[in-house]
N, C-alpha and C positions, 0 to 999 in steps of 0.2 A: 204289318210289321212282324218281326219274328225275333224272339230271344234265342240266345245260343243254347238254351237248355232244351229247346224243342226240336222236333224233326225239321231239318232245314227246308224241305219242300214236300209237296204232296206226292203220293205214290204215282209211279209211271205205269200206265195201263196200255196194253196193246190189244186192239179189237180186230179180229180176223173174220170176215164174212164176205161171201161173193155177192151179197145184196148191198148195193150202194145206199139204198134207202135205210136199211137196217144200220149200216155203219154210221150214217149221218145222225140218225136218231139216238143211238147209244152215245156217240161222241158228244152230241149237244147236251145230253143228260149228265154225262160224267164231268164235262167241263163246267157245268153249273155248280158242281160241288168242288171245283178247283183242282180236280185231278189233271195230271199231265197225260194227254191222250195221243196215241199213235194208231193209225188205222191201216189195214191192208185187205185187199180183195182176193188174195191168194196166199197159199202157204209158202210158196217160193219167196214172195216179197216179204212175208212175215219173218222168214229166217234171216233175210238181209237186215231187217230192222233189229232183230235180236242180237245180231253180231256187231251192230254199230252203236247201240245204246243200252244201258242197263234197264231191264224191265222187271217190275215187281209182280204184275199180274197179267196173264194172257187170257183173254176171253175169246173163245173160238167156236165157230159154227161146226156142226157135226158133218154134214154132207156138203161138199164143194166140188166143182169140176177139177179133175186131176187129183192131186194129193189132197186127202181129206183131213178132217179134224183129229181123228185118232192118231194118224201119223205125226201130226204136229205135236200132240200131247206127248207121244213117245219121245220125239226129238227134244222137246223142252225138258222133260223129266230126266233124260240121260245127259243133257249138256248144261242145264241151268238149275242146279239143285235149290237155289234160293228164290226161285220164281214160282208163284202160285198159279194154278190153272183152273179155269171155269169153262165148262162145255155148255153151249146153248144149241137148241135144235128145234126144228118144227116137226121132226119125225120122232116124237117122244115114244119111248118104249122101255120096258124093264131091261130088255136085253141090251139096248143101246146104253142105258145108264150103267149097267154092270161093266160093259166093255170100257166105257170111259173111265170109270173108277179104277179098273184093273190097270189101265195104261198110266194112271197117275193123276187124273183130274181130281181137284179138291171139292168142286161144286158142280152141280148139274141143274140146268134151268131149261124148262120147256117153253117154247113160243106158243101163243103170245104170253107175255109176262107184263106185269104192272111195274111202274117205276119203283114202288115200294119193294116188290119181290127182287128186282134187280139190285137195288142198293143194299138190301138185307144180305143177299148172297155175296156182294162185293165186300161188305163190312166183315162178314165171317172170314172171307179169304184174307183180307188185310190184317185182321186180328191174329190169324194163324201165323202170318208172315212176321208180324211184330214180335210175337211170342218166341218164334224160332230165332229171329235175329237177336233179340234180347238175351236169350239163353246162350247163343253162340258167343256174343260179346262178353257176357259174364264169365263164361267158361274160359275165354281167352284172357280176360283181365286177371282172373284168379290164377291161371296157369303161368302167365308171363308178366305178372305185375311188377316183378323186380328187374325187368329188362331195361326199363327207362325209355321204352319206345312207345309211340302212340299210333294206333291204326289197327283195324281188324279186317282189311281187305285180304283176298286170297293170296296176293303177292306177299303181303307182310306175314301172313300165317306161315308161309313157306320159309321166310327168314327166321321166324321164331323157332320153328322146328329145327332149322340148321344150327341156330345158336345153342339150343338144348343139346344137340348131338355133339357139337364142338366142345361144349363145356364139360362133357362127360369123359373126355380123353385129353391127351397132351400133344396131339399132332399139330403141326404148323398149319396156319390158316392164312389164306389170302382173301381180303374183303374188297370186292370191286364195286364200282358205282360212280356216278357223276359227282362233281363237287357239290357239297351241301346236302347229301342224302343221309348222312349220319353214320359214317363208317367208324369213327372213333367211339360212338355210343355202342355200336355193335361189339367192338373190340373189348370195351369195358364190361359189357354184359357177359361175354364169354369168360373173361377173367374172374369177375366177381360171383359167378355162378359155378366156378370150378373149385377143385380142392386146393388151388393156389390162392384163393381169395384173401387169405390173411397176410400174404406176402405182397410186395410192391407191384403196382402197375405203372410202368414207365413209358409215356408216349414221346415219340421222337418224330419231328417233321424233317425228313431227309432233304427236302427242298429248301428248308429254312436255315440250314447250317452251311457256311461256306465250305467248298470242297476241301480246302487245305486243313480245316479244323475237324471235319467229320470223323476221321479215324481216331483222333485223340479224345473227342467227345464220347464216342461209342466205347472205346476200349481202355481209356485212361492213359496216363503217361507217368514216367518216373522223373524224379528230380534231375535237371540238366539235360533232358531229352531235346530241348530246343530253347532258344532265347526266350526268357520270361518264365521258364518252368522252374520256379524257385523251390518247389516242393512237389512230391508225388501226389497224384490225384486219381481217384478211381473214376472209371467211366460209367456210362449208363448201363452197360451190361452187368457190371458188378453190382450196381445199385439195385438192379432188378432180380438179384439172386433169389431163387426159390419162387419167383413170381413170373410176370409176363412183361415182355418188351414189345411195344407197338411201333413198328416202323411205317409211319405214314408216308405216302407218296414215294414208295420204294423205287419207282421208275426213275426218280430224279438222281439216284446214286450213280456214280461213274462205274465204268467197267472194271477199273482197278479195285474199287471198293467192293464191287460185287464178288470179286475173287476172294477177298478177305471174309466177306459174309458167308460165302460157300464153305470156306475152311472152318469157320466157327460151327456151322450146322453139321459138318461131317465129323469133326473131332470133339465138339463140346468144350473146346478150349479157346482162350483168347491170349493175346500177347500185348502187353501195354507198350505204347510207343516209347522207344528208347531202352527197352529191356529185351533180353534174349530168353527169358524164362516165361513159360506158359502157365496158366492157372485154369483149373477146371471150373466150369460154370454149370448151373442147373437152372435154366430159364425156359420159358416157352416163347417162341417168336410168332407174333401175329403181324402181318403186313397188310398194306392197303394201297390202292392206286385208282386214280380216276381215268387212267389210260388203259388200253387193251394190252396187257403184258404179253400175251401170246403173239399179238401183232408185232410188238416190239422185238420179240425173239426172232420172228421171221425176217425182220429187217436188220438183224444183227445189232440191235441197240440194247438188248438185255440178254444175259447169259441163259442159255437153255437149261443147263444143269442146275443153276440156282432157281430158275422158275419151277422146275419139277420138285425141287427140295422144299420150296415154300408152299407150293400149291397142292398140299395133301388134301386139305378141305377148302373148298371155294364157296364163299357166300356172296351172292350178287344182290346189291340193294337196288330196288326199282326206283326210277325217277318219280317225282311227285305226280307228274302228269299221267302216270300209268297206275296210280293207286286209287282211282275212283273217288268214292265218298269219304275216304280217309281224310281228305282235306277238311271236312266239316269237324271231325274230331280234333284235328290239329289246330284249327282256328279256335275252337272252344278251349283247348288246352292252353294256348298262348294268351288268349284273352284273360282267362282266369289267372294265369301266372303273372302277367305284367300288371293287371289291375290290383292284385294283392301286393305286389312289390311296391307299387306307387301309391297304394292306399286310395285308389280311385274306384268309382262305381263302374262295374263292367257294362259296356254299352251293348245295345241290341244291334243286330244286323238285319237290314231289309232283305227281302227275297232277291231283289235285283242285284244287290251288293254280293250276296252269297253266290248267285249264279255267275257273276263276273269273275269272282275269285275261283270258282270251280272250273270255268272255261279257260282261264289264263294258263299259259304253257309252263310257267315257273322254271325258267332256265337255271335259276340258282337253287331250285328245289326247296327242301324244308328250311334251310338257312335263310333263303330269301323270304319265305313266308313268315318266319319268325321276326325278321327285321321289319317287314311290312306291318305286321300286327302291332309290334312295339311302337312304331311310328304313329299308327292310328291312335293307340291308347294315349300317347304323350300329347298329340296335337289336337285330337278331336274334342269338341266342347259340347256337342249335343248328345242326347240320350240314344239316338238312333244313327247308325252308320249307313249311309245310302251310297249308291254307286258313284255319285258325284264326289264323294269324299275319298275315293280310292285314288292312287297315283294314276296319272293320265294314261300311261301305257297299258294299264289294266282295263281301261274303259274302251267301249266300241268307238272306232273312228273310221272315216272313209279313207282308204289307202289311195294315195295318188303317186303314180310312177314308182311303185314299190314292188314291181314284178321282177322278172329275170333280167331286166335291162340295167340293174344296179351293179356297181362294181363291188368287189369284196371289201374295199376300204369304206364304202358307204354303209354297207350292212354292218360292219364292225363298229363304225362310228355310232350308228343308231342303237345298237345293242349296249355298248358301253354307257351311252347317255341314259338309257332306260335303267340300267343297274345302278348308276350313280343317283338317279332320281329316287329309286326305291329305297336307297340307304341314306337319304338326306345328305348326299355328297360326302359320306364317310368313306374315305379312300381305303381304309383298312378292311372294312366289311366288303366294299365293292371288289377289291382285289381278291378276297377270299372266294366270293361268288364267281368271279371270272376265271378263277384258277390260275392267276398270275401273281407275281409279287408286287409290292408297292412301287418299286423302282420302274418296273415295266409299265405300270399304269401311269406313273408320272411322265415317262417318255412319250406315251401315246397322247397324253394331254398336251405336252409341249409340242408334239409334232402334228397338232391339229387333228388327231384321231377322234377327238370329241369336240363338242361345241365350246366356243370361248365364252358363251353366256353362262359361265360357272364361276362367278367371282369368289364364292366361298370355298372353292376347291384350291388348295395350295400344294 
């Protein structure tokens, strides 16, 4: 069993040697210490493994047919800066050791070696790795602690750097990424780390306001502008004066509204509905979309001139499935958050449960993970969360007739059911994860797009 405060799994070690007997011997010894072991009898196959799975330590032979160990060391050092390297050889020499160290090997071990010598060298390498990772995480946490984001993967480090640059000026920003990746959190991080932090941050969901009301909501209206306008009212743009306005799902705005937004960006002025007078505004516009805006431009569904006005700075949020071990940090974060909120003891997660969560594709991204952990904290009664306690669609199952012979309706039906199950049939959360509104979800339920075995979904 494993608590959330510890390393989620043992280190991953890749052993490269052209001797199958040596590979088997080292593999058996390492697995006895619960390391996750990959083996390769050539450098070419080793590179394929390195590209497909994160590796913490590479143990490579010196001389091998074809490409040798020194070339592999050079490749690893130039492409995987967080991977430790150990050279082993039956041709021990001072010159060989010097060459290996110059290319970037952290440890050098001569054959034959004892189990104690092997494990001592491995432990030294792993300790170096842990120290470096710990320092990197501490540096990142200290540097970006006020961003409100969790994760230290290379993909997120790029996001943090972009936030810092965006916060240092007042250029317009477009934040792109799938639903549930945290686009509004990034927008808030930009605003609250900028010189506009003391002024309002006003978030607007362009897809959540009816088309006929969007203009008056954004720009305000004067008394008598339309039936029911019994008094003048400022819009969101005036409310955000000196601050930032966040136009979420900007792709949902109509072409006519896009023209008006373009005029605001060009003139820095707005005109309230029902008025002929313009007023100057001083705000920063940050927008976001879970759709490819440039693709919409090419299809004529989004104005090209507005796109280039908005897209001075572009920040792309990676989906959770591409963030590697960030998921362990996020799990820990949400476990501590919800346990504290509900005044419950934080449960431990078994290795198999953590592995299942790591391997799941997370179509709803961080939002889906947050909902899943909240559900586990609420419903789970034991001290340890095992794989059987996870939602069924996150566990391994034998797929039957789920290949390319299924219709689009069948695939959609399965996906919607999975999301509904992960949110305990909460339609509001499910609609948010699916990137549709509640009415569309209700229509799909009504039209048999999902199973009728959902009596609690209304």
